[in-house]
C-alpha distance (Angstrom), angle and dihedral (degrees) to the residues before:
residue distance angle dihedral
X1 . . .
X2 3.83 . .
X3 3.78 116.2 .
X4 3.80 119.8 -116.3
X5 3.83 91.2 -119.3
X6 3.81 90.6 56.1
X7 3.79 90.7 49.5
X8 3.81 90.4 52.3
X9 3.80 93.2 48.9
X10 3.80 95.7 59.2
X11 3.82 95.8 55.2
X12 3.80 89.2 48.4
X13 3.79 90.8 51.1
X14 3.78 91.0 48.2
X15 3.82 90.7 50.0
X16 3.82 90.8 50.3
X17 3.80 92.0 49.1
X18 3.79 90.7 47.2
X19 3.81 91.2 53.2
X20 3.80 91.8 48.8
X21 3.80 90.0 48.3
X22 3.82 91.1 49.4
X23 3.82 90.9 51.5
X24 3.80 91.3 49.3
X25 3.80 91.1 49.6
X26 3.79 89.7 51.3
X27 3.81 94.5 47.6
X28 3.81 96.1 41.9
X29 3.84 95.8 79.0
X30 3.81 90.1 52.1
X31 3.78 91.2 50.1
X32 3.81 90.4 49.2
X33 3.81 91.2 49.5
X34 3.81 91.4 49.7
X35 3.81 91.8 48.1
X36 3.81 91.7 47.7
X37 3.80 91.9 50.3
X38 3.80 91.7 49.3
X39 3.80 89.4 53.2
X40 3.81 94.3 43.7
X41 3.82 95.9 41.7
X42 3.83 108.4 30.5
X43 3.77 118.1 -164.2
X44 3.79 110.4 -88.2
X45 3.78 131.0 -158.9
X46 3.81 87.3 -100.5
X47 3.81 108.3 54.4
X48 3.79 117.3 -124.6
X49 3.79 95.7 -133.6
X50 3.78 115.8 99.7
X51 3.77 89.7 -161.1
X52 3.81 93.2 76.0
X53 3.76 111.2 23.8
X54 3.79 108.1 22.1
X55 3.76 131.3 42.9
X56 3.82 104.3 -141.2
X57 3.82 92.9 -158.6
X58 3.82 102.3 53.1
X59 3.80 134.4 24.2
X60 3.81 108.5 -116.9
X61 3.78 98.8 170.1
X62 3.82 92.9 116.7
X63 3.80 92.4 60.9
X64 3.80 112.8 112.5
X65 3.80 127.6 -148.2
X66 3.79 111.2 -88.3
X67 3.81 95.6 -138.7
X68 3.79 129.7 52.0
X69 3.81 133.1 179.9
X70 3.80 106.5 -93.3
X71 3.80 128.4 -134.0
X72 3.81 92.7 -85.7
X73 3.79 91.5 58.6
X74 3.81 87.8 -136.9
X75 3.79 102.6 87.4
X76 3.79 140.9 47.8
X77 3.80 111.8 -132.0
X78 3.77 141.3 175.2
X79 3.84 103.5 -108.7
X80 3.80 119.3 -120.9
X81 3.80 93.3 -114.0
X82 3.83 87.8 68.0
X83 3.81 94.2 55.5
X84 3.82 92.1 99.7
X85 3.78 86.1 73.4
X86 3.81 105.6 18.6
X87 3.78 138.2 43.2
X88 3.83 120.5 -126.4
X89 3.81 113.3 -78.8
X90 3.78 134.3 160.7
X91 3.79 143.3 163.8
X92 3.80 136.9 -168.0
X93 3.78 119.5 -90.2
X94 3.80 87.3 -138.2
X95 3.78 106.0 64.5
X96 3.81 114.7 -142.7
X97 3.81 106.4 164.2
X98 3.79 137.4 13.8
X99 3.79 118.6 -48.6
X100 3.78 127.0 -154.7
X101 3.81 125.7 -177.5
X102 3.81 121.3 -155.3
X103 3.80 111.2 -160.6
X104 3.80 132.8 -175.6
X105 3.79 142.8 76.4
X106 3.78 135.9 -46.4
X107 3.81 93.0 -53.3
X108 3.80 88.2 65.2
X109 3.79 88.9 48.4
X110 3.80 91.2 54.9
X111 3.79 98.9 -116.2
X112 2.96 136.1 -149.6
X113 3.79 81.4 33.6
X114 3.79 121.5 30.0
X115 3.77 142.1 -97.9
X116 3.82 92.3 -71.8
X117 3.83 89.6 76.2
X118 3.80 98.9 33.1
X119 3.78 123.5 117.8
X120 3.81 87.5 -114.6
X121 3.82 90.4 61.9
X122 3.80 94.0 44.9
X123 3.80 89.2 49.6
X124 3.81 91.3 50.9
X125 3.81 91.3 51.5
X126 3.80 91.3 53.5
X127 3.80 93.6 45.9
X128 3.78 90.8 52.2
X129 3.80 91.2 53.1
X130 3.80 93.5 57.4
X131 3.81 98.1 33.2
X132 3.83 107.7 25.3
X133 3.80 103.9 153.1
X134 2.92 109.6 92.9
X135 3.82 93.5 8.6
X136 3.77 123.2 -122.4
X137 3.81 118.8 -107.1
X138 3.80 116.0 -143.9
X139 3.80 107.9 -175.8
X140 3.79 116.4 -158.6
X141 3.82 111.5 -141.7
X142 3.80 97.7 169.4
X143 3.81 111.6 146.4
X144 3.80 123.1 -162.4
X145 3.83 110.1 -112.7
X146 3.82 91.6 -1.7
X147 3.80 112.3 154.8
X148 3.79 125.9 -154.9
X149 3.81 95.1 -93.0
X150 3.82 89.9 58.5
X151 3.80 90.8 41.4
X152 3.83 89.4 54.4
X153 3.80 89.4 58.4
X154 3.82 90.5 53.1
X155 3.80 91.1 48.7
X156 3.79 89.3 53.7
X157 3.82 90.1 49.3
X158 3.81 98.1 48.6
X159 3.80 90.5 51.1
X160 3.81 83.9 76.2
X161 3.82 91.1 61.5
X162 3.83 100.4 67.9
X163 3.80 99.4 -104.3
X164 3.78 120.4 -172.3
X165 3.79 88.7 -155.2
X166 3.80 143.6 -14.8
X167 3.81 127.4 -137.1
X168 3.81 117.8 -160.7
X169 3.82 125.5 -164.8
X170 3.81 108.7 176.2
X171 3.79 141.7 136.0
X172 3.80 110.3 90.0
X173 3.82 98.4 86.7
X174 3.80 101.2 51.3
X175 3.81 96.0 109.5
X176 3.81 98.9 44.0
X177 3.81 102.5 90.1
X178 3.77 122.6 65.1
X179 3.79 111.0 -123.1
X180 3.77 140.1 144.4
X181 3.77 127.4 -137.2
X182 3.76 125.7 -133.0
X183 3.82 114.7 -136.8
X184 3.79 109.1 -81.2
X185 3.76 136.7 -171.5
X186 3.80 104.6 -108.2
X187 3.80 112.0 -122.8
X188 3.83 116.1 -149.7
X189 3.80 113.2 -123.9
X190 3.81 93.0 -115.4
X191 3.81 89.9 52.4
X192 3.81 92.1 49.2
X193 3.82 90.4 53.0
X194 3.79 91.5 47.2
X195 3.80 91.2 50.6
X196 3.80 90.4 48.8
X197 3.81 94.1 49.4
X198 3.82 94.5 47.1
X199 3.79 97.7 35.7
X200 3.82 93.0 125.7
X201 3.82 90.4 69.3
X202 3.80 115.4 94.3
X203 3.80 91.5 -140.6
X204 3.81 89.9 55.4
X205 3.81 91.9 47.3
X206 3.80 91.0 55.0
X207 3.80 91.9 44.0
X208 3.80 89.7 52.3
X209 3.79 90.7 50.3
X210 3.79 90.9 50.5
X211 3.81 93.5 48.3
X212 3.81 94.2 50.3
X213 3.79 98.8 43.7
X214 3.81 116.6 111.0
X215 3.76 117.8 -92.3
X216 3.80 86.5 -146.2
X217 3.84 108.3 52.9
X218 3.83 91.5 -160.6
X219 3.83 93.9 59.1
X220 3.78 120.8 90.0
X221 3.81 130.9 -161.0
X222 3.79 116.7 -103.3
X223 3.80 110.3 -89.9
X224 3.78 108.7 -130.3
X225 3.78 124.2 -150.2
X226 3.79 121.9 -111.4
X227 3.80 88.9 -102.4
X228 3.79 133.0 29.4
X229 3.79 117.5 -75.8
X230 3.78 100.8 -167.6
X231 3.78 119.4 -165.4
X232 3.80 90.6 -130.5
X233 3.81 90.8 57.3
X234 3.79 87.1 72.6
X235 3.79 126.9 78.3
X236 3.82 110.1 -85.9
X237 3.79 87.9 2.9
X238 3.80 91.2 163.0
X239 3.80 88.6 70.4
X240 3.81 89.2 67.9
X241 3.80 91.5 69.1
X242 3.80 119.4 89.0
X243 3.77 135.5 161.3
X244 3.78 104.6 -84.6
X245 3.84 111.9 155.1
X246 3.82 93.8 179.3
X247 3.84 93.3 54.6
X248 3.80 90.1 42.8
X249 3.82 90.7 56.4
X250 3.80 91.3 47.1
X251 3.80 89.9 54.4
X252 3.81 90.5 51.4
X253 3.82 90.5 49.1
X254 3.82 89.4 49.4
X255 3.81 89.8 52.0
X256 3.80 90.4 54.7
X257 3.79 91.5 48.0
X258 3.82 90.6 51.4
X259 3.79 91.6 53.5
X260 3.80 90.2 49.8
X261 3.82 89.9 51.8
X262 3.81 89.9 54.3
X263 3.80 91.6 48.2
X264 3.80 93.7 49.9
X265 3.80 92.1 47.8
X266 3.81 93.5 49.6
X267 3.80 93.4 43.9
X268 3.80 90.3 51.8
X269 3.83 89.6 51.7
X270 3.82 92.6 41.6
X271 3.81 91.0 -125.7
X272 3.83 117.8 144.8
X273 3.78 115.1 -117.9
X274 3.80 128.9 -157.2
X275 3.80 122.8 -166.4
X276 3.80 123.9 -160.1
X277 3.79 115.3 -149.9
X278 3.84 103.0 -125.8
X279 3.80 114.2 -112.4
X280 3.79 128.4 -156.0
X281 3.78 142.7 174.4
X282 3.80 115.7 -101.5
X283 3.81 98.7 168.0
X284 3.80 107.2 56.8
X285 3.81 92.0 29.8
X286 3.81 117.8 74.2
X287 3.81 119.6 -165.6
X288 3.80 111.0 -68.7
X289 3.79 91.9 -137.4
X290 3.79 136.1 10.8
X291 3.78 123.8 -167.7
X292 3.76 140.5 166.5
X293 3.80 123.0 -110.0
X294 3.79 113.3 -86.4
X295 3.80 92.9 -131.0
X296 3.82 97.0 66.8
X297 3.77 123.4 121.2
X298 3.79 118.1 -125.5
X299 3.81 91.6 -101.1
X300 3.82 92.3 48.7
X301 3.78 91.4 49.0
X302 3.81 91.6 49.8
X303 3.81 91.6 49.6
X304 3.79 93.9 49.8
X305 3.80 93.1 43.0
X306 3.82 90.1 53.1
X307 3.80 91.2 51.5
X308 3.80 92.4 48.3
X309 3.80 91.3 48.5
X310 3.79 89.0 51.8
X311 3.81 91.2 49.0
X312 3.81 91.3 51.8
X313 3.83 94.8 47.4
X314 3.80 103.0 109.6
X315 3.82 91.2 -169.8
X316 3.81 91.4 66.5
X317 3.81 121.4 85.3
X318 3.79 112.2 -91.6
X319 3.80 93.5 -117.5
X320 3.81 90.3 59.5
X321 3.79 91.8 48.5
X322 3.80 92.4 49.8
X323 3.80 91.1 46.8
X324 3.81 88.0 54.5
X325 3.82 89.1 51.5
X326 3.81 91.6 52.8
X327 3.78 92.0 47.7
X328 3.78 90.5 49.0
X329 3.80 92.4 50.0
X330 3.81 89.8 52.8
X331 3.80 87.8 58.9
X332 3.81 95.8 36.5
X333 3.85 113.6 20.5
X334 3.82 90.9 -175.9
X335 3.81 97.2 58.0
X336 3.81 102.5 130.0
X337 3.79 97.3 -165.6
X338 3.80 95.8 55.1
X339 3.80 91.2 46.0
X340 3.81 90.8 51.9
X341 3.81 92.8 52.3
X342 3.80 91.9 50.9
X343 3.81 90.2 47.2
X344 3.79 94.3 52.2
X345 3.81 91.0 47.8
X346 3.81 92.3 49.1
X347 3.80 90.7 48.9
X348 3.82 91.6 51.1
X349 3.81 88.6 55.8
X350 3.81 93.8 49.1
X351 3.81 94.4 -108.4
X352 3.79 94.5 141.8
X353 3.80 100.9 173.7
X354 3.79 95.0 45.3
X355 3.81 90.5 45.8
X356 3.80 91.3 51.8
X357 3.81 91.8 50.1
X358 3.79 93.8 52.6
X359 3.81 97.2 38.8
X360 3.81 93.6 50.3
X361 3.80 89.8 45.9
X362 3.81 89.2 52.6
X363 3.80 91.3 51.9
X364 3.79 93.9 45.0
X365 3.82 93.8 51.4
X366 3.80 96.9 42.6
X367 3.82 105.5 136.5
X368 3.81 88.0 -142.2
X369 3.83 100.9 45.1
X370 3.80 107.3 -160.5
X371 3.82 92.1 155.0
X372 3.79 129.9 64.7
X373 3.79 110.0 -99.7
X374 3.80 127.9 -127.3
X375 3.81 89.4 -103.1
X376 3.81 90.2 56.5
X377 3.80 92.6 46.6
X378 3.78 88.6 52.4
X379 3.81 91.9 50.5
X380 3.81 89.2 58.0
X381 3.81 93.2 44.4
X382 3.79 91.4 53.2
X383 3.80 89.9 63.2
X384 3.81 88.3 80.9
X385 3.77 107.9 121.7
X386 3.80 97.1 24.7
X387 3.82 107.5 134.7
X388 3.82 114.6 -98.6
X389 3.83 91.1 4.0
X390 3.82 124.4 112.5
X391 3.78 132.1 -175.7
X392 3.80 140.5 -142.6
X393 3.80 112.1 -165.3
X394 3.80 97.4 -148.5
X395 3.85 97.1 -179.8
X396 3.80 88.9 53.3
X397 3.81 90.9 47.0
X398 3.83 91.0 52.1
X399 3.80 94.9 36.6
X400 3.78 121.5 149.4
X401 3.82 109.9 -108.7
X402 3.82 93.3 -121.0
X403 3.81 94.4 54.9
X404 3.79 137.3 11.5
X405 3.80 93.0 -149.7
X406 3.80 96.5 89.7
X407 3.78 139.4 16.2
X408 3.80 123.8 -91.7
X409 3.82 109.3 -102.6
X410 3.81 90.9 -135.7
X411 3.80 89.5 77.2
X412 3.84 94.5 61.5
X413 3.79 135.2 72.7
X414 3.81 91.3 -164.3
X415 3.81 139.4 -12.7
X416 3.83 97.0 -45.9
X417 3.81 112.8 -4.8
X418 3.82 116.7 98.0
X419 3.77 123.6 -133.5
X420 3.80 118.3 -109.9
X421 3.80 87.0 -97.5
X422 3.80 88.8 50.1
X423 3.79 90.5 54.6
X424 3.82 89.4 50.2
X425 3.79 90.8 51.9
X426 3.81 91.4 50.6
X427 3.82 90.8 47.6
X428 3.82 91.8 50.2
X429 3.79 91.9 52.4
X430 3.79 92.4 44.6
X431 3.81 90.0 52.6
X432 3.80 91.1 50.4
X433 3.80 90.1 47.6
X434 3.82 93.7 48.4
X435 3.80 89.2 51.3
X436 3.82 90.7 50.9
X437 3.80 90.2 48.6
X438 3.83 90.7 48.1
X439 3.80 92.8 -121.1
X440 3.79 80.8 130.5
X441 3.80 117.7 31.7
X442 3.80 111.3 -123.6
X443 3.79 137.9 114.6
X444 3.80 129.5 -129.6
X445 3.80 92.7 -93.2
X446 3.81 91.5 54.8
X447 3.80 89.8 47.1
X448 3.80 89.9 59.1
X449 3.82 97.5 37.6
X450 3.81 93.6 52.9
X451 3.82 95.6 46.8
X452 3.79 94.8 95.0
X453 3.81 93.2 48.4
X454 3.80 91.5 47.0
X455 3.80 91.7 50.2
X456 3.80 90.6 48.1
X457 3.82 90.9 52.5
X458 3.79 89.3 57.6
X459 3.81 92.7 45.8
X460 3.80 90.7 50.8
X461 3.80 90.5 48.8
X462 3.80 93.6 50.4
X463 3.80 88.0 50.9
X464 3.80 89.4 63.7
X465 3.84 91.7 60.2
X466 3.78 113.8 88.7
X467 3.78 128.6 -148.1
X468 3.80 92.7 -96.3
X469 3.81 89.2 65.2
X470 3.81 91.8 58.7
X471 3.81 92.2 39.4
X472 3.81 90.0 57.2
X473 3.80 88.2 49.2
X474 3.79 92.3 53.2
X475 3.79 90.5 48.7
X476 3.79 90.3 49.1
X477 3.79 89.2 50.0
X478 3.79 90.5 58.6
X479 3.78 89.3 52.0
X480 3.81 91.3 49.1
X481 3.80 90.9 51.5
X482 3.81 91.7 51.5
X483 3.79 90.8 46.0
X484 3.79 92.2 51.2
X485 3.80 89.7 49.4
X486 3.82 89.6 56.9
X487 3.77 96.0 -108.7
X488 3.79 97.4 122.7
X489 3.78 114.2 144.8
X490 3.77 125.2 -129.2
X491 3.81 114.1 -103.6
């Protein structure tokens, strides 16, 4: 006679087998579709997926590789003709130690100074203290005015050079180049992440191609020049900026797509990727341009102009000026100048939360956006949890003590570029993060015990820089401030 326990086991086994069979039946059609697509569309030398190799929104075919084999035939170097945008950098063709690439815009480069006082350099010095033989290579690929879509191309390139990791700091240059966007099918964020995670599947490649194709077959992406042609590089370049919410949103969407392209490329190469949330000053830096909406009637424009004139009249009592700002914001909630005035006043009275709200609103609605917006910061922050991707929240790292919602202005020399001390702070946190991620092998005790030696390496390095280095940086800062104010001269 069979025991009751034995009788119960068989039904359970049958139920388990039935569930497995049901799952296999459900998955089988997908497997057949994938196999059919692989047979019908074999992998070519140029991958199908737009997400990695081709930007569907702009034509980047004129971009050249950043590195070339130098005259010795032993090293890859940035050629001299690229020095208008990049600082000299090179590495050996024959890799001996660990190699880290830092990619992004002028913040990565260390502007207004140079790579010698960038966070990439300070990070390299610390890595060499704890792991000196063979020494780490940290290659600075920061390009002046380089936006994320150009940065993505560099990320794809440096994946060919055996990197042990890539750090990306990008977001402040997205609005610099003039370009138009062909109509696109909007991809929900969850769908973009799914496409990125499963990009090795042929069905996903074809789906990505379909999603990113133009709705209008006659329209073509803007063809970008080999190097950046920023609007502010032209005489009266500030005049080229107008309030255009639709274009602004397209730029933000393009930024997100560029980050996804970098993620897909690094995941395919199994190279760890670390993004830095871009940080900026919102206290010392007022909006670079304010403007009224283009849809106003003549009477509406006159009313708003009168209020703005009243707000800017320094002879008037401050309460009247602030009242004019509030009235103006009731008519135009996106007026960056009025928001900035209210933010500065709230900050002076210790109202940290209210100040943060107004100051971030002023930055986000700047008609000439030379700083990453809150929406762009959030796009980077939402990458937490993506496989093989890590994050440094730079605004939080540099946060003002009274609020964590924006960075302390003491860490910046201008609207986006950190001070030398700011670069050191970023490098310190990056080193700690790389240790936690096991990019560099060391435990918590070693992290603390090597701190003095790592600090001394930076002090010794700074001692090798003479006064002329910092003088050139201060002169360059003046030029950057004039450029950002739209006073660039014609060549």
